[in-house]
N, C-alpha and C positions, 0 to 999 in steps of 0.2 A: 876525919869524916866530916866535921863541921865545915872545914875549909872547902872540901869538895862540894858540899851542898850549897855553900855561898857562891862558889864559882859557877855551878850550874844555874843557880838563880840569877846571877849576874849576866850570864850569856843569854838566858831566856829573856830577861828584861831588855837587854841591848837589841835583841831581835824584835821584841815588841815595840821598842822605840822607833826602829827603822820602819816597821810596819805602819806605825802611826804617822811617821814622817811622810810616807807615800800617800797616806790618806789626807794629810794636811797639805801636801804639796800643791794640789790644784788651787786651793784657796790662797796660798801664799804666792804662787806664781801668777795667778790671775790678779791678786791684790797688787803685786809688783807691777804687772802690766797696766793695771788701772792707774797706779801712781805715775808710771812712765808717761802714759797718754794724757794724764790730767794737765801736766805742765804745758805741752804744746797747744792743747785745746783751750785752756783758760788764758794763756798769754796771747793767743790769737784773737779771742773774743773780746777781752777786756782791755781797757787802756791801762797804762802803767799805774795811774792813781787808783783806778778801781781794783786792780790786782793787789795793790798795796793795802787797800781797805779790807779786801777779803783776807789777806794774810794776817792783819791785825785782829780781825774778828775771830778767826779760827784760833789764834793764839789766846785770845780772851776766853773762848769756849773751853779750850784745854785747861786753862788756869782754874776756872770754876769747877770743871768736872773733877779735877784732882782733889780739890778741897771737899766737895760735897757728895761725890758718887763713886769714883773709880775704886777707892779703897774698900768699899763695901763688897763689890764684885770679887776683888782679889781675896778678901777674907772668906767669901763663899767658896772659892776654889781651895783655899788652904785647909779648911776644917770640914769640908763636905764628907770626906771619907771617914773621919773620926766620928761624926754624928751618924753616918750610915751604919757603921759598926755598932754604935751605941743604940741604934734603932729609935732615935728621937729626932729624925729629920723634920717632921711637921713643925715642932717647936723652933727648931733652928731656922727653917725657912721663914717662919712667921717673924722671928727676931730680925732677920735680914731685911725683910720688907718693911717692918716698922722703922728700923734705923734709916733706911733709904727715904721713906716718906717724911720722917721728921727732918732729915737733911734738906729735902726739897723745900719744905715750908720755911726752914731756917734761911735757906739761900734767898728766897724771895723777900723775906722780912729784912734781912741785912741789906739786900740790893736796893730796896726802896727807902729804907731809913738813911742809908749812906749813899744814895744815888748820885748826888753831886760830886762827892769825893771819888767814887768809882768811875763816874763818867769822865772826870778830868784825868784820872789815872790812866784809863785805857785810851782816851783821846779818840773815840769813834762817835759818829752821829748817834743821837739818842735812839732812833728807830732800830739801828743795828744792835745797840745795847739790849733793847727789849727782845729782839728776835733771838739773840743768843740765849737769853734767860729761858725763854720758852722751849728752845731747841734742846736744852739740857735734859728736860723730862724724858723724851724718848731715848736720848743717848744714855741716860742713867739706867733705864730699864734694859736696854740692849747690853750694857756692860755687865750687869748682874746675870742676866740669862745666858749670855755667851760663856761666862766663866763657869756657870753651873753645867753647861754642856761639856766643857773641857774636863770638869771634875768627874763627869759620868763617862769620860773617854769616848764620847760620841763624835769622833773626829770627822766623819763624813758629813754629819749634819752641820757641824761647825763650818766645814768647807763650803757647803752649799749656801748657807746664809751670808758668809763673808763675800762670796763672789757676787751674789745677787745684790747685796747692799752697795758694793763698790760701783758696779756698772749702772745700777738704777739711779744712784746719786748723780753720776756724770750725765746720763741721758736727761734726767729731769732738770738739772742745772742748765744745760744747753737749751732745752725746750723753753724754760722760763726766760732765759736771756734773749733768745732769738725772737720769740713771739710776744713777749710782754715787756721787753726792754727794761728789765729790772736791775741791771748792773750786777754788782757783787751780791746783792740780796738774793739773786736767783739761785746762787749756790746754797745759801742757808735754807731757803725754802725747799730746794731739791733734797737736801739732807733730811729735813724734817719729815717730808712725805715718805721718802725711802725708808728711813729708820723706823718710822711708825709701823709701816707694813711688815718690816723685818721683825719687829717686836712680837707681832701676832704669830708669825711663823715660828719664832723661837719658843713661844709658849707651847705650841703644838709639839715641836721637836723634843723639847726637854721633858715633856710629860710632867712638869712640876705641878700642874693643877690636880693631878691624881693623888699627889702626896700632900700638897699644901692645904693647911687648915689654919684659920685664925685661932690662935690659942694664946693664953696668958703667957707672956714672956717672963723669963727669969734672969736675974743678974748673972747667974753662972754662965749663961750663954752670951750675954752682952759684953762682959768684961774681957774675955779672951779676944773677941772680935775687935773691940776698941784698942786693946793692948797691942794686937798685931796690926790693925789697920791704920790707926792714927800715925804711927811712925812711917808707914808706907806712904800715906798721903803727904806727910812732911818731906819724905825722901823724893817723891814724885814732884813736889813743888820745887825742891832744890834742883831736880833735873830740868824742870821747866825754866828755872832761872838760867841754867847753863845753855839750853837750846833755843829758848824763845825770847828771853829778855832783850837780846840784841836787836830784835825787830822794833821793840818799843823805844829802846834807846836811840836807834837810828832814826826812827820816825820823829822823835822829839827834837833831834838835832837837825835832820835834813828833810823831813817830810815823807809823805806816802810814797813818792817815786823811788827814793833810795831804799825805803823799807821793802818795796816791791822787789828790788834786786836781791836783798837778803832773803826774801821769801822764795824767789826762784832758785837761788843757791841751795836753800834748805830743801825745796821740793825736788831738786835733782839728786839729792844725796840721802838725807836721813830717812824719809818715808819709804824710798825705794830699797835702800840697803837694809834697813831694819826689818822690813817685810821679808826680804830674802833670807836674812840670817836667822830670823825668828822661826824659820822652818824647822830648825834643830831644837830650839828651846821650847817651842810650843808643844812638841811631842815628848821631849825628855823630862821637863820639870814635873808634870803631874805624876809620872811613874817614879821619879826619884823621890818625891815626897812620900809616895806610898811605901817605897822600899825603906826609907828612913823611919817611917812610922812602924815598920815591921822589924826594926832593930838591925838592919843590914848596913854594912859599911859601904857608903855610896861614893867615897872618894875616887876609887878607880874608874867608875863610870863617868863621873864629872870630868876627870882628867882626859879620858878617852874622847869625849865629845868636845872638849876644849880644843883638842888637836884637830878634830874634824872642822871646827869653826875656823881656826887659823888657816887651814888648808884651803877652805872655800873663800874666806874673806880677804886675806892679804893680797893674793894675785889680782882679784877683781878691783880692789880699791887702788892698788898701785897703777894698774893700766888706766883706770878712770882718771887718775890724777895726772899721769903723763900726757894723756890726750884730752885734757879738760876743755880746751878750746873747741876741738872737734865735737866732743860730747855735748857741750852746751849748744853749739850750732845745730846739732841734730834735733834736740828736744825743746828748744826755746825759740820764741819769736825773735826776730832781729832786734827789736827795741830793748831786749833783755840780755843781749850778748855779753855785756859787761860783767854779768854774774859769774862768768867763767873763772874770774879771779878767786872766787870763794870755793870752788869745787874741791881742789886738793886739801885745803884746810878742813872743810866740813867732812870730806870723805874719810880722812884719817882720824878725825874726831869721832866719827861714827864707829870706826874700827875699834877704838879703845872703849867707847861707850858700850858697844855690844859685848865686848869681852868681859865687862863687869857683870853680865848676867851669870857668868860662871864663878867669878871671884866673890860675888856678894851672895850667892846662893846659900852659903854657910850661915849667914845671919837669918835668913828665912827659915832654914831647917831648925835652927836653935831658938827661934822666936825672939831674936835679939835684933829686930829691924831698926831699933834706935841707933845702932852703930852705923848702919848704912845711911840713915838720915844725917848723922853728924858729919860724916866724911863727904857726903854729897852737898850738904849745906856749905861746908868750907870751900868746896870746889866752886859752887855756884856764886858765892860772895866774891871769890877770887876772880871768876869770870866777869861779873858785873863791873868790878873795879877796873879790870883790864879793858873792857868794852868802852867804858866812859873815857878812859885815858887815851886809848888807841884810836877810837873812831874819830875823835877830834884831830888827831895827828895824821892818821894814815887812811881814814875813810874805810872803804870796803876791806882792804887788807887788814886793817885793825880788827874788824869783826872776825875775820878768819883766824887770825893769830889768837885772839882772846877765846874764841870758841874751842879751838883745838887744845889750847893750854888747859882750860877748865876740865875738858873731858879726860885728858891725859892725867891730870892731877887726881881726879876721881878714881881712875883705874889704879894708879900707883898706890894710893892710900888703901884701897880695898885689897891689894896684893900684899901689902905690908902688915895690915892689922888682921891677924888670923886667930880664929877661935881654936882652943885645944880640941884635938880629936877630929877637926874638920880641915886639916891642912890640905891644900891643893897642890898636887905635883904637876908642874908644867911639862908639856910633851916635848922634851928636848930633841929627841930623835926626829920627830916630825918637823920641827923648826929647822934642824940642820939639813934635812932632805930638801926642804923648801929653798934654803939658801944655796945649796948645790945646784938645784934645778934653775935657780934664777940667773946663774952666771952665763950659760949659753943663751938663755932667753933674753937677757939684758943686751948681749951683743947683737942679737937679731933685731931687737927693738931699736937700737942705735942705727943699724943699717937701714931699717925701714924709714925711720924718721929723717935720716940724712939723705938717702938716695932713692927711697921709694915714694917720691912725691906724686907719682902717677897713680898710686894706690890710695884711695880715700881712707880717712881715719875710721870710718864706719866699718871698713873691711879689715884694717890693720888690728883693731882692738880685739875682735873675736879670734882672729888668726893667732895673735900672740898668746891668748889664753889657752887655746887648743894645744899649741906647741908646748906651753909650760906644763900642762897636765900630762902630756905624752912623755916629756922628759922626766917628770917627777916619777911616774909609775914605771917606766922602762929603763930609766937611767939611774937616778939617785937611790931608788929603793934597792937596786942591786949592790950599790956600794955600802949602804947602811941597812943592815938586815934586822937590827934590833927593833922591837916594838915597844910602844909606850904602855 
């Protein structure tokens, strides 16, 4: 009887996740579109050096947000339901706001006390350094409020604000660049104005002001947030080391122009692919957390959605890598075409990095995020060492190899280090069906690449993907009928 009830609950939640995915889909697809058009727009407007400066400034912004703000929002998502059930949301929200405010004050204090060291470390003009510091305030507020929206399962509201923020930032950045000739600073200013307006909208959508009251905070609220959030911040910092440190290393060795190429390779892969793939996790993780809090075995659901992820991600990344030159020529200005070298390395690095959302979820459910921090830190340090060694020897190819290797190591460690009772079963039959479907599609790809020169890469790429999914559903599924 209990098994039947759990099975019915599992099926109900899977349907709920798919429903939420449909609601989140517009935000993720529009976000992906925004990331796609950002690269050609910005690479056309800015010089190589200015784009390199923008790349370094955004990497600096993400570095400071990881330390001082992002983890507070993620803690808000993780414990919102628990405090909602306990009927003490006002105190909990007051605690989150207090922690975030203290973090902002601490950030400015540290930044001005150690401004010379930080300025030299990030190697950006001082006005950009100041602009990034002030930009973090609206970014931090947005991070907290958007996570609270997710915790409330207000997927449509989340979708609306994400779309508005994405396109408002691009529009304002182009406006400031064209009419005020502000260079890379126009993007930072556009982000500041756009995100500030979005923060006001998020306050209205989340209805937090109806619940929020300044109350005396208690340590029993602070300690779980810190215990959960600080390892997440450390883990995110390790991820930053994996994905962003290569820009700083390249900049210190070869200057802003080469860092710009790394930025283009990054812009053509990670933000686009992560946005697309997050369509699954952004809907699934809040519900999985709620199920786990309700003492339900969530492993079958995680395994099922891991299979969906591989089915979506692997063909897309493979085609993108095979057609990396065509792909770069479509979306980047001619002066950045050399970045095509990085696309296969970065794309497959993203594949394994995104897969760790499923393999590391066990640490979040068990509140043992320190494990995730340790394995990501090991991977990050490994990546930095490889970057320093390989960039000097191989240039851009060295960046690609180092980044892919660090991401793969992170995935490998997360798949090996498993917590009792949270073992993840890999979707073997889904993977086998993908491999079977890949055989005829691989032959088709070879024919198109060798003899279909009259057909542009822009047409060949979607054609191959359509053929693959048709073969998968009507061919391989007939051969292998078992389900994961």
